[in-house]
MIDOSE-1310 file (N, C-alpha, C; in nm, 2 decimals, decimal comma, always signed):
residues 59
mdmd	+0,08/-0,12/+0,00/+0,00/+0,00/+0,00/+0,09/+0,13/+0,00; +0,19/+0,12/+0,09/+0,28/+0,24/+0,10/+0,36/+0,25/-0,03; +0,40/+0,14/-0,08/+0,48/+0,14/-0,20/+0,41/+0,20/-0,32; +0,28/+0,17/-0,33/+0,19/+0,22/-0,44/+0,19/+0,37/-0,43
kelq	+0,17/+0,42/-0,31/+0,16/+0,57/-0,28/+0,30/+0,63/-0,32; +0,41/+0,57/-0,29/+0,54/+0,62/-0,33/+0,55/+0,63/-0,48; +0,51/+0,53/-0,55/+0,52/+0,52/-0,69/+0,44/+0,64/-0,76; +0,32/+0,66/-0,70/+0,23/+0,77/-0,75/+0,30/+0,90/-0,73
dika	+0,36/+0,91/-0,62/+0,44/+1,04/-0,58/+0,55/+1,06/-0,68; +0,63/+0,96/-0,71/+0,74/+0,96/-0,81/+0,68/+1,00/-0,94; +0,57/+0,94/-0,99/+0,51/+0,97/-1,12/+0,47/+1,11/-1,12; +0,41/+1,16/-1,02/+0,36/+1,30/-1,01/+0,48/+1,39/-1,02
rlsa	+0,59/+1,36/-0,95/+0,71/+1,45/-0,96/+0,77/+1,45/-1,10; +0,77/+1,33/-1,16/+0,83/+1,32/-1,30/+0,75/+1,40/-1,40; +0,61/+1,39/-1,38/+0,53/+1,46/-1,48/+0,54/+1,61/-1,45; +0,56/+1,66/-1,33/+0,59/+1,80/-1,30/+0,72/+1,85/-1,36
iesg	+0,82/+1,76/-1,35/+0,95/+1,80/-1,41/+0,94/+1,80/-1,56; +0,87/+1,71/-1,61/+0,85/+1,70/-1,76/+0,78/+1,83/-1,81; +0,67/+1,87/-1,74/+0,60/+1,99/-1,78/+0,68/+2,11/-1,77; +0,77/+2,12/-1,67/+0,86/+2,23/-1,65/+0,96/+2,23/-1,76
mnqr	+1,01/+2,11/-1,80/+1,10/+2,11/-1,91/+1,04/+2,15/-2,04; +0,91/+2,11/-2,07/+0,84/+2,15/-2,19/+0,82/+2,30/-2,19; +0,79/+2,36/-2,07/+0,78/+2,50/-2,07/+0,91/+2,57/-2,10; +1,02/+2,52/-2,04/+1,15/+2,58/-2,07/+1,18/+2,56/-2,21
rsif	+1,15/+2,45/-2,27/+1,18/+2,43/-2,41/+1,10/+2,52/-2,50; +0,98/+2,55/-2,47/+0,90/+2,65/-2,55/+0,96/+2,79/-2,53; +1,00/+2,82/-2,41/+1,07/+2,95/-2,39/+1,20/+2,96/-2,48; +1,27/+2,85/-2,47/+1,40/+2,84/-2,55/+1,36/+2,85/-2,70
asyv	+1,26/+2,79/-2,75/+1,22/+2,79/-2,89/+1,18/+2,93/-2,93; +1,11/+3,00/-2,84/+1,05/+3,13/-2,88/+1,16/+3,24/-2,87; +1,26/+3,23/-2,78/+1,36/+3,33/-2,77/+1,49/+3,30/-2,83; +1,54/+3,18/-2,83/+1,67/+3,15/-2,88/+1,67/+3,12/-3,03
wpfv	+1,57/+3,05/-3,08/+1,58/+3,02/-3,22/+1,58/+3,14/-3,31; +1,50/+3,24/-3,29/+1,50/+3,36/-3,38/+1,64/+3,42/-3,37; +1,70/+3,43/-3,25/+1,84/+3,48/-3,24/+1,94/+3,40/-3,32; +1,93/+3,27/-3,31/+2,02/+3,18/-3,38/+2,00/+3,20/-3,53
igfi	+1,88/+3,20/-3,58/+1,85/+3,22/-3,72/+1,90/+3,35/-3,77; +1,87/+3,46/-3,69/+1,92/+3,59/-3,73/+2,07/+3,60/-3,74; +2,14/+3,53/-3,64/+2,28/+3,53/-3,64/+2,34/+3,46/-3,77; +2,28/+3,35/-3,80/+2,32/+3,28/-3,92/+2,30/+3,36/-4,05
vflv	+2,18/+3,43/-4,06/+2,15/+3,51/-4,17/+2,26/+3,63/-4,18; +2,28/+3,69/-4,06/+2,38/+3,79/-4,05/+2,52/+3,75/-4,10; +2,56/+3,63/-4,06/+2,69/+3,57/-4,10/+2,69/+3,55/-4,26; +2,58/+3,50/-4,31/+2,57/+3,47/-4,45/+2,58/+3,61/-4,53
vilv	+2,51/+3,71/-4,48/+2,51/+3,84/-4,55/+2,66/+3,90/-4,55; +2,73/+3,89/-4,43/+2,86/+3,93/-4,42/+2,95/+3,86/-4,52; +2,94/+3,73/-4,52/+3,02/+3,65/-4,62/+3,00/+3,68/-4,76; +2,87/+3,70/-4,80/+2,84/+3,74/-4,94/+2,89/+3,87/-4,97
tmgi	+2,88/+3,97/-4,88/+2,93/+4,10/-4,90/+3,08/+4,10/-4,92; +3,15/+4,03/-4,83/+3,29/+4,02/-4,84/+3,33/+3,95/-4,97; +3,26/+3,85/-5,01/+3,29/+3,79/-5,14/+3,27/+3,88/-5,26; +3,17/+3,96/-5,26/+3,14/+4,06/-5,36/+3,25/+4,17/-5,37
vhfi	+3,29/+4,22/-5,25/+3,39/+4,32/-5,24/+3,52/+4,26/-5,29; +3,55/+4,14/-5,25/+3,68/+4,07/-5,29/+3,68/+4,06/-5,44; +3,56/+4,01/-5,50/+3,55/+3,99/-5,64/+3,57/+4,12/-5,72; +3,51/+4,23/-5,67/+3,52/+4,36/-5,73/+3,67/+4,41/-5,72
gtq	+3,73/+4,38/-5,60/+3,86/+4,43/-5,58/+3,97/+4,36/-5,67; +3,94/+4,24/-5,71/+4,04/+4,16/-5,79/+4,01/+4,19/-5,94; +3,91/+4,25/-5,97/+3,88/+4,28/-6,11/+3,97/+4,39/-6,17
């Protein structure tokens, strides 16, 4: 009887941790991904610009 109660307690704790992780993941997805994508786009733009400048410079 006591063991069953402990198992339920552990399950409840795990589900609470899981929901917390999901919440954190959604925060991560909404704040970090746009930053990462923006940074990658920024790098690509810089590389393309440098390539064009180098190309014009060697002409």
